[in-house]
C-alpha positions in Angstrom: -23.3 -19.9 -7.3 -23.0 -16.2 -7.0 -25.7 -13.5 -6.7 -25.4 -10.6 -9.1 -27.1 -7.3 -8.2 -26.5 -3.8 -9.6 -23.3 -5.1 -11.3 -21.9 -6.4 -8.0 -21.5 -10.2 -7.5 -21.5 -11.6 -4.0 -20.9 -15.3 -3.3 -23.2 -17.3 -1.1 -20.4 -17.5 1.4 -20.2 -13.7 1.5 -23.9 -13.4 1.9 -23.8 -16.0 4.7 -21.2 -13.9 6.4 -23.4 -10.8 6.2 -26.4 -12.7 7.4 -24.5 -13.9 10.5 -23.6 -10.3 11.2 -27.2 -9.2 10.7 -28.2 -11.6 13.5 -25.7 -9.9 15.8 -23.0 -12.5 15.8 -19.6 -11.1 16.5 -16.8 -11.2 13.9 -14.8 -13.6 16.0 -17.7 -15.9 16.5 -18.4 -15.8 12.7 -14.8 -16.8 12.2 -15.1 -19.7 14.6 -18.3 -20.9 12.8 -16.6 -20.7 9.4 -13.4 -22.2 10.8 -11.4 -19.0 9.8 -9.8 -16.3 11.9 -11.5 -13.1 13.0 -8.8 -11.3 11.0 -9.8 -13.2 7.8 -13.5 -12.4 8.4 -12.5 -8.7 8.7 -10.5 -8.9 5.5 -13.4 -10.5 3.7 -15.7 -7.9 5.0 -13.4 -5.1 3.8 -13.4 -6.7 0.4 -17.3 -6.9 0.3 -17.5 -3.3 1.5 -15.1 -2.1 -1.2 -17.0 -4.0 -4.0 -20.4 -2.7 -3.0 -19.2 0.8 -2.3 -19.9 1.2 1.5 -17.7 2.1 4.4 -18.7 -0.2 7.1 -19.8 -3.8 7.7 -23.1 -2.4 9.1 -23.7 -0.6 5.8 -22.9 -3.8 3.9 -25.5 -5.7 6.0 -28.1 -2.9 5.3 -27.2 -3.0 1.6 -27.8 -6.7 1.4 -31.0 -6.6 3.5 -32.5 -3.8 1.3 -31.9 -6.1 -1.7 -33.5 -9.0 0.2 -30.2 -11.0 -0.2 -30.1 -11.8 3.5 
């Protein structure tokens, strides 16, 4: 199931990725936890950032936190 907010839809997996980053987990460690490469995590983050209209992963985390999604 996806979460729709302000016309932007994020999957639960994407929100989980942002939540891990919010806890201070590194991109490489997130990748290991999700059984994907750090490069894939970075690519997914770039996609999230592009869809929600922010420039960095930290801004994406803040965006999700302000909306109480994480």
